[in-house]
N, C-alpha and C positions, 0 to 999 in steps of 0.2 A: 798318490792321488790326493786331491784336496777335499777337505770335509766342508760341508755346506755351512757349518756353524763357525768355521775359522777363517772365512774369507771377509776381509774388511777392506772394501774399496775406498780409496780416498774421495773427498768431496769433488763433485764435477761442476760446481757452480761457477768457478772462475776459469774454466778451460776456454782457450782461444777458439774463435770461429775461423773457418777457412774462408778464402775469397768467395764472394757471391756465387752460388751455383755449384761449388765444390763441396768437399768434406763428407761427413757422415750422413747416410740415409738408412733409415729403419727398414728392414725387409718386410714385405707384407705378410699377413696372416700368421703372426707369431702367437705362441701360447702365452697365457698370462704369466707374469713374473712370479717365480718361486724362489725360495731360499736355496734350493739345491740345483738351480739351473746349470751351474758350471762345476759341480762336484766331481764330474768325470775327467776334468782337466787337472794337469799338475798345478801346484799351489800358486806359482807366479802367473801362469796363463789364466787361471780362474780368477785371480785378483784383478788383472788387467781387463779380462772380459766383463766382469761385474761393473768395473768403472766405465768402460766403453758403453755398456748397456744403458747406463744412466745419463750419458751425454745427450744433449738435444741435437736434432738434426742440423746439419751445417757446421758442426764442430770439426776442427782440424784433426786428421787421422794419421798424420805421418809419425814415424818413430821418433823424430827429433822433438816435435811438439809434445808427444806423450812423455818422453823422458824429462822434459822441463817441468811438467806438472805432476809427475809420479816420482817423488824423491827417493824411493827405494830401488828404482830401476834406471839403468843407463840406456843410451840410445841403441846399443847393440842388443841389450836384453829385450828392449821393446820391439826391435825389428824381428828378433827371433820369435817373440810371443805372437806378433801379427802373423808370421808365417805359419806357426802351429795352429793358431785359431782358423786360418784359412784351410789348412789340411784337415781340421776337425769339422769343417762345414759351417762355421759361424760367420765367415766373412769372405767377401769377394770384392776386388776392385774392378769397377766397370767404367769403360770409356763410352761415353754417349755422344752422338752427333745430333745437334739441335739446329733447327732453322727458326730464326726470329725475324722480326721486322728489321732488326739491325744487321742481319746477315747470318751466316752459318759459322758454328764453332764446335770444337770438341771439348768436353769437359770430363774430368775423372772424378767419380764418386765411389765412396767405400760403403757398400751395403753390409749391414751387420744384422745378424739374426741370432737372438738368444736361443732359439730352437735350432739345433744342428740340422743342417740340410745336406742331402746327398747330391751327387753329380747331376742326376736327372732333373732334380728340382731347380738347381741353379741354371742348367742348360735351358730349361723351359722359361725361367725368368728372363734370361738374356734374350730369348726369342720374342718375349713380350706375351707369352702365354699366361694369362691370369686366371686360368680356370680354378674355381674354389676347391679346396680340399674337402674330402668327406669328413663330417664330424658326427659323433654319436648323437642320436636324438635326445633332447632334454627330457628328463622325467616329468610326467604330467603333474601340473599344479593347478590349484583352484585359481580361476582368473581373478585378477585384483584390478579394479577400476583405475586407470591411469589419471593422475592429476597433473594438469599442465601448469607451466609457470603463470599463464594468464589466470587460471582459476585460483591458484595459490595467492597471487597478487590481490585479487578481488576479496578473497576470504580474509586477507590480513587487514582490510580497511578498518574494521571495527576495533582492532587492537591499536591502530594509530589514532583513530578518533571514533569514540563510541557512537557519535551521531551517524556514521556511515556504516553501521553494522549491516551486513547483508545476509540473507538466508541462503541455504544451499541452492534452492530454486533460482534465486536472484543471480547467484554466481554462474550457474549453468546458462541462464538466459543471456548474461552480459559477456560470457566467455569469448564468443567470436569477436566482439568489438575490442576486448582487451588483447586478444591474439593479434589482431591487425595492428594495434598500437605497438606491441612488442616486436613485431616484424619490422617496424620502422625505427624504434628505439628499444634496444634489447635490455635496457636497465629497468627491472620492475620497481626499484626504489623511486625512480622519476615518475613512473606511472602512479604510484601510490601518492606521491607528493602532489601531483596534478589533481587527483580526485579528492584530496583532503584539505588543501590549503585555501584559506580565505572563505570558509563556510559561513553561511548566515547563522544567527544565534539558534535557530530551530530548523531542523531538516525534517520535513514532513514525509518525504519519500526518498530514502537513501538510494533505492534502485533508480528512481527517475533522475535524481541528481547525478548518479554515476553515468547513466546513459547519456544525459545531456553533455557532460563534460568529455566523455569518451568520444562523442561525435564532433563536438565543437573545438576541442583542443587536440585532435589527432595530429601528430607530428607529420611534417612533409616527408615525402618519399626521399630516401637518400639518393645522391647523385650516382649515376651508373659508373662503375670503374672503367678507366680507360683500357681498352682492349689491347693486350700485348700478347698475341699468340705465340706459344712455344711448342714446337712439335718435335718429338724424338723420332728420328727416322731410322737409326740403326744403333746397335750396341755391340761392343766387343769386350771380352774380359781383359784385364791387365794382370801380368804376374805380380803377385804380392811382394815378391822380393825385388825384381829389377824393373817392373813396369812394362815389360814387353807385351804388346797386345796380340790377341789371337782368339780363335773361336773356343768355346768351352771344351770341345773334344781334345784340343791341343794343350790345355792347361788343367789337368786333373789336380784337384786339391788347390786350384788357383795358382799353380806354379808351372812355369815353362820347363822344358827338357833340361837346359843347363843348370837351372836352380834346383832341379830334382836330382842332379848329378848323373844325368843320362846323356850319352852322346847323341847329337843330331844326325839323322840319316843323310848321307850324301845325295846330291841330286844325280840323276842318270848321267853317266859319263863324267861326273865331277871328281874332284880330288880334294884333299885337305887344303892345298894352297888355294884353289878356287873358292872353297867354302870360307876360309878365313878372309879372303879378299872381299867376298860379298858381304860378310858381316862388318868389315870395316866401312864399306860403302854405305851399308844400311845405318851404322852408327853415325856417320857423317851427315846423312840426311836427317836423322832424328835430331841431331844437334842443331842443325839449321832450322828445323821446324819448331 
């Protein structure tokens, strides 16, 4: 087993991205990252899991790409590690059917969870069941007044130019105007510059000057993004080893029967010859698709 303090994952900054719409996706509702997240795994799988955990969404997740970016492991080792991470509940390959304005398409995404998940959780995820998991109630703490970016920007004016020093009451009164500004231009630095640049020699009312500029220099509303609806209408799991699709019940551990080393049941009245013939026809259809 791997020790949490001996896992050194390579840097993930230069890892290639998959084609748009494919690649890694972070599973929802994960626990915060900890040093011993993968200590229950063998050393190789723990190191690769720690590396994958730090990859941004959209990163390529096939064994060939991982082997190119992880110098200590070859393609077969990475493929075996992905299989074992799938069996341990950290990874599932999911085939999603999307409808967009450009048409319908299937995409394959690799969902990764640093929190190991059981079969029921992954089955609910594939169904689209996003019910929140119960969490322990936080310990009661004394309420601390929240300071918004708008308030902080106003409070910083005096440090930029002492002539624009505002009181706490001034910041509270002007906060809605500053918040409206930041809703249109999210950079507080530009807000501070707009309120402190080109001031007269004497500023008799910093709060009045700030209000006038907040109202007269308010940035325009940003243009609305062009709507491109994308709707997921169905999901299937894919075998982590061979890519064979199926419902979660047919792929425990994210693996199909042949990849688990189990014989597939014959259809009623079928024979081994008929079964292999059907497999060959299915493989031919998949190759054409």
